[in-house]
Residue, then its C-alpha position, 0 to 999 in steps of 0.5 A: m965810235a962805232y956805228l952800222k953800216k949796211r951792204g947789201n942785205f946784212w949789217s956790220i959794225k964799222y970801228r976804229d982800233e988802238n991804231n985809228v985804223l977803220q975796221t969793219k966786222a960783219l953782224n951776219t943778221d939781215s935785222e936792223q932791230i938785232a943789228k942795233g942790239k948788237l952795236g950796244d953789246f958792242e959799244k958796252l963789251g969794247p972791241a976786246a968781244i969781236i973774235k975771229t969768226g966777226g961775231l960777238s963773243g959767247a956762244a953762238g957768236v952772242p956776248a954771254a951778258t945777253k944770252t937768254p935762259l933756255e925756260t924764259a923763250v920756252q915760256g915766251f913761246v907758250e904764252h904766244i902759242k896759247t894766245h895766238l893759236n886756237s885751243e886745240n892747236g894750243v893744247k898739242n902744241v904745249s904737250v909737245l913742248r913738254s914732251i920735249f923740254g919737260e916741266l921747263c917752265p911754269g907754262l909746261e908744268f902739269a896741272r896735277v902734281g901726281s901726273r909727273k909720276y907717270v912721266d918715263q924718267n929714262r926718256p931724253l929731254l932737249s936740255a940748255v942753259h940758254l936759248q943760244d945754246l941749241t945749236t942744229a947738231k945739239v937738236q939733232d943729236y936729241l931727235q935721233k935718241i927719241l926716235q924708235v928702231k925696231d927689228k925687222n918684226g917690228r918690236v922696238l929695240r930702242g926709243y921713245v917715239g915713232k918717224k910720224t912724232r918725231n917730225r911733229y917734234r921737229e916741227t914744233l922745235h921750228l916754230f919755236f925758233e922762228y918765234a925766237l928769231t923774232p927781229g927784237r925779242y931775244s939776241m939770237s941770229g942767224e938762220n933756224p937751227v932746225k932748218k938743216i934737218k930733215y923731215l924723215k920720210l915715213d914707211k912707204l905703204e903699199v897699195r891697200f885695197l878692199k877684197i870682195a868680202a871687205i867691200n861688202k862689209q863697208l857698204a853694209c855698215l853705211a846702211e843707215y847713211p843712204l848717201l854715204q853708201v851710194m858715194v862709197a859706192v861711187y869710189i869703190f865701184a867707178g874709182l872716182r877721186r874725192d872732188e870727182a864725186l862731190w862735184l857730181t850733178h844730175d846731169d852728169i849721171d846717166l844710167e840710160r847709157g851706164l855712164i858717169d861723165v867726169h867733167g870741168k864745170t864752173i856753178d855758182r862762179k867757181h869753176w873745178e876741173p878733174k886732176n891733170g884737166e882731162n875730161r873722161q867717162v866712167r862705165i857703170n857696172t852692175r854692182l853700181r846700178s843697183y845702188l844709184e837706182q835706189y838712190k834718190p838725191a835731195s834736191s839742191e838749188h844748183g843740182w848736186f848728185f851728192p848735196n851736203p845736209a844744207g843742200g850745198r856742195w860738200d867741203r871736201d874735208a868735212f865730207s871726209e870728217h862725216l865719212r871717217k866718223v861714221n866708220l869709226e863707229k860702224l865699222q872700226f869701233p866694234e873691232l876694238k873689244a879685244n882691247p879696252a884701253l882703245e875702246m875706251a878712248v874711241a868711245i870717249y871720242l865718239y860719244s862726247t865733244l872731246d878731241w884726241c889731244d883731250i882724251v889721251a890727257l885725262t886721268n882717272k881722277d877727270v872721271d866721275l860716274q858719281k855725277k856722271v861728267i868727264r872733266a876737261k882741262k883746257k883754258y878753263t875745266w869743263n865738265i863734260p856729260i857723259n851720255d848714255k851712250l858712253l856710260p856703259f863703257i865708262e862703267a865696264y873699263c877696269a883701268f882705274g886706281d892712282e886718281d893721277a894716273p892717265l885715264i888711257k895707258d899705253s903698253k908701258g902704262n904711260a899717257w899716250e902720245e898722241d900721234d902714237l894713239d892714232d897709229e895704234l888704232h890704225k895698226v889694229y884697223r889694219e889688221k882687221e881690214v877696216d881701215w879704208s878711205c877714199d884713197e883705198y876705195r879709188h885703189t880698189y876701182g884700179t886693182q879690181l880691174a886689174i885682177n880681171n885682166v883690164s889692159t893697163r890703157k884701159i885702166a888709165m882711160l877710166m881713172g884719168n891717171s897716166e899709164e906709167i901710174v897704172i903699171k906702177h901700182y896696178a900692173k902687178f895684179t893683173p893674171k894672165d890669159i882672162p877676159d876683160n871684165l869690169d864687174f867685180 
């Protein structure tokens, strides 16, 4: 008779062999449910099923009879994420799983049969008969095959996805195996096969900053949004971090002395401090003063200098999203006229309620100009009205053809991966010098001060950074023999 024994954190099977000698075989699991399942398998298959490694026979130590078909496990995961994730994240993960496994199970099948012919048939898939056959080596080989290799000019020599998308695939596979390893779900033990596969470090980006012409263009495009315009002016001309500006109150702006006071505070029982806990004062330069003097903050309960529409303090992510959308429409969108497909994608994003994951999934058939609707498929099919702002772009877009073809095609005529579309858009924005965020605004302050030959020690003091960081980022921009000048 065999029975389970736990030693430390791990379970093993105790049994007597044909000579009535007590034997112990490690199960290499700390899960009692998995251990009980293996004990049942052992009792059915007998001692002959034990191999030298101490596991049960079959790949990865699992009896062949208890292996799980890969399509069963993937279908289970698809149903799991549709139940436990919101619709947007669910759609994203299902799309990634389809890219990895193909139409392996019903949950990964295309809604329209015609969409299949737009899938690159040469693109590798991660395949196996059983879930337990997917080893670390097999997953690593797959991720390596799909990764793009580029020459020094950025031309793709082979592969299918960039580093960012490859990391997304790794993340999704990690979630899949975490789901599969849940005790009692499948006969699978050991650690997550993806755990040892590292994230790829994305290509290091140099410090990006706005030149004078770009500063003027950025601020001019925000003229219809006075609060955003002044906030961006503060980020650019005072070098504040995002949260530092969001926590400013009326008392922190001293136009008479020409100073912005960045300091820790407790408001409405919430405490905040600048990074590193260091308070500082930043001089208001001539250009920033002109914006601050014209700005009339809306009233708010706690005297916020930049209140949100409800009169409270901006949530950092809500503010970034608001700024990003305004910049997208006013600064970046006009630069896409030379690329109709990208212009169409951004127009749909700006002038409808669809997210990027919905947009890349659209086919020509989903656009009904006669009824002026876009049919978006999530859990259900929704008719999204085509409003007067969006209609001219759709009417001018000449990509209509096969009704099952992707509405927004990449350079090969295939549907975009969401991350790759994002990368392509940012590539265009950077070429046009309109791809800015709070990080670049702050870098602009440090860089322009360095160009004006302000000492690294003074820049560090004004920015609330260490001098080492300032030297690393900005010292290379410092010319020689020019007096300090804080205006630009």
